[in-house]
N, C-alpha and C positions, 0 to 999 in steps of 0.2 A: 492389724486384725487378720485372722486366719480366713482364707477363702474356703469355700465348700470343699469337703473331702470327697474325692472321687476314686474309683477303682481303676488301676492300670491293667489288671489281669482278671480273668475269671476266677471264681473261688475254687480252684482245682488243687491247691497245695495242702497237704496234711500238716506240715510244719515248716512254713517259709521262714527263713532266717538269713543272717550273714550278708546283708545287702552291701554292695561295693559299687561305686561309680568309677567307670573307666573313661577318663577324659581324652584318651588317645583315639577311642573308637566311638565315643558318645553312646555308650552302652551301659545299662544298669544290669549288674549281675547279682544273683542271689541263689541260695540253695534251698532245696526241700530236704530237710534232714532225714525224715522218715521215707521219703521217696527216693533216696539215694541218688540225688541228681543236683547238678548245677544248671541254672537257667540264665539266659541272656535276653534282655529286652532292648531292642533297638529303639532309641529315643525318637528318631525321625519317622521310621516306618511302622513302629509299634509291633514289629514281628518278634515272635518268641522262638528260641531254639534251646536245646538242652543237651547235656552230656550225662549219661547214666553210669553209675559206679556200682560196685559189688556190695558195699556196706554203707553205713550212715555217713553223711557228709556234714560234719559239725560246723565247718566254716572254711574259708579260703582267703587268699590274698592275691594281689597282682604281682607279677614278676617283671623285672626290667626287660627281659627278652620277649615279653608279650604273652608268656604262659601264665599259669596259675600255680600257687602252692596251696595244697589241699589237705585239710585235717580229715583223714579218711578212717574213721572209727578209732583205730589204735596205731595208725602210721601216718607219716607226713609224705605226701606225694608231690613230685614235680610233674605238671600236666601240660601237654601241648594241645591247645584247643583246635589247631588245624589238622594235626595228624592223629590225635587221640593217644599219642605215646605217653606212657606213665612210668615214672622212675621213683622207687621208694628211697627217700632221703634218709629217714630214720623211723624207728618205732618208738612209741611212748605208751607205757603201762600196758604193753601187749600181753603180759602174763597175768593181768588182773581182769577177770571177766565181770567184775562189778562196775567198772568205769568205762567211759568212752570220751573221745575228744569232743569239745564243745566250742564255745566262742573263741575266735582267734582273729588277729589283725596284724598287718605289717606295721612296724613302728618307724619312727623317724630315723632309727639307726640301721634300717634295712634288714632287720631280723623279723622273723615271724613269731609273734607272741601268742601262745595258745594255752588254754586250760582244759582240764578234764572235769567230769562230773560223775557223781554216784548215779548210775542209771537205774537204780531200784527205788522203791518207796516203802517206808520212809527213808529219806536220804541221810547219810552220815558224812562226817567231815573226813573223807578218805581221798579227796581229789587234790589237785595241785595246779599251779601255773608254771609254764615253761617258756624259755627263750630258745628258739631254734635259729642259730646263726647261719649265714649263707653257705659256709663250708660244711654244714651238717652237724656241728657240735650242739649238744642240748644241755641247758643248765636249768635246774629247778629253782624257781624264784620264790614261791610261797607254797605252803601246804596247809593241811587241816581245813580244806575248803569243801563245801557241799556241792555247789554248782558254780564253776568259774564263769564269769560273765562281765559285760559292761566295759570292755576295753576301749579306751579313747585317749588321745593325747592333746594337750593344749596347742593352739596354733603355732607357737614358737618351739614346740617340742620339749619344753623344759619341765613338763608335768605329765604324769600318766595316771589314768583313772582305771579302777578295777573293782568289781563287785562280787559278792556271793549272793546269788538269788534267793537262797533259802533263808539266810539270816537277815537279808535286807540291808546289809552294810555295804557302803561304797567307800573305798579308800582312795587317797591321793598320795602319790609319791613325787619327790623331786627326781627328774630324769635327765640323764646325759645323752643328748641325741647323737653324739659321736660314738660313744662306747656302749650305750644301753645300760649303764650303771644306774641303780636305784638307791635312794636314801630318803630318810625322813618320812616314813609312812605315817599318815594321819587319817583319822576318820573324817571323811568329807560329808557323808549323808548317812542317816539311818531311816530307811523307808519301811512301810508296813503294807498290809494287804489293802487298806482303805485308799491310800494315795497311789499305791502300786508298787509291788516288789520289783526290784530292778532286773530287767532282762538286758537286751542289747542296748548299747549307748553310742552316742556320737558327740562331737564338739562343733560349735559354730565358730565363725570368724571372730566373734567377740569374746570367745572363751567360755561361753555358756555350755553346760552339760545337759544333753537331751537323753532321757531314759524312757524306754518302753515299760509302762506299768502293767506287766502281764497279768496281775491279779485284779486290776481295777478297770481295764478297758480304756486306758488313756495313755498319752505321751506327756511326760513332764519335762519342763525346762527349768534348770537351776542356774543361778548366777555363779561366778567364780567363788563367791563367798558362801555358797550353799543355800541361798534363799530361793524359794519357789517363785519363778517369774510368771509361768502360765502352766495350766493343765488342760490338755486338749482331749476331749472325749472322742473315741473312735467308733466307726460303724461296725466294729467287730470286738468281742469282749476280751480277746487275748492277743494284743499286739506284742511282737517279739523283738523288733529292732527298728530304730529310725536311722535314716541315711540321707544326707543331702546329695542331690543329683541334679542333672540338667547341665547344659553348657555353661550357665552362669552360677551353678551350685545354689540356686535360690528356691528349689523345690525340695520338700521334705517327703521322702518315701518311707512308708512304714509297712513292714511285713507282718503277717498274722498267721495264727494256727487255727485248725478246726478243733473245737472242744468236744471230741467224740465221746468223752466220758459223761457229758452232760447233754442229753437229748433235748432238754428244754432250751438251752442256749443255742444248740444247733438249729432249732426251729426258729427261734426269735431273731437270730443273726445269720441269715442265709448267705451273706457275703464273707463269712469267716473263711479263711484260707486264701483270700485275695491279697494282692499287694496294692496299697493305697498311696495317693499322692495329694499334697496340699502345698500352698505357698504361705508359710507362717511369718514372713517379713524378716527372715534371717537368711544368712548365706553360710555355706559350709566351707571346708578347706579341702584341698586336693588329697587324694589317697596316696599313701606311701607305697613304694615298690620294693619287693624282695630282691636282694642281690647286692 
């Protein structure tokens, strides 16, 4: 049974996303895409700190050296949290002003997997999914995507999940955790606005896939076979990503956005833009690191 859902942070974020648990520092990190910032929440002291960037921060991942790899609008940065030093590793779709980098995660292969999205409305299938290797080489994995999202890997690293938020389709691939090679793409889920179009996703230790239902105000948990296990209503109408956190990885953190385009929702849900936490009775798996 899910405990009461509480807010970890004030409702200060326009588009909180990309939550990652750092088990080396007991810190929850997440980005505010529209705020051009990465935030860190100290699990013990509950102190918040942030680093501001020049452009949108679509996502990021942990590096083996303690730094971060950052999807910075149209470039991939290596970022030192202590000194603030930033190195451009590679640019992605830098010549296309219609798109920006979106959801990204470090995979079991040590590479940064990141997708783009059509940043206009209505969105068209002009985006793609990429693999950024530690040495800086980039390979396009999939294309004809509207909004690349929902990246996650099974606990043993043998399967990868990926979604297109606009179409509601979630795919599953066989994955080689040593080389990053993909095969056997199959449709895992087809989600709609009622249950919740798929935004960010994560995996628990039992291999269940958790998806932020951004259109329905809930977080959905699906079995490895694709059956709905539970749907958890959130105190904010636009959840964006679930992430298991805490020293025992038994807390589920959910980032949210502020629905600025809908004044009624903004009034009805004053906690929109907060980061929430609950204990759903499941545990997550450790984050992978780039390098």
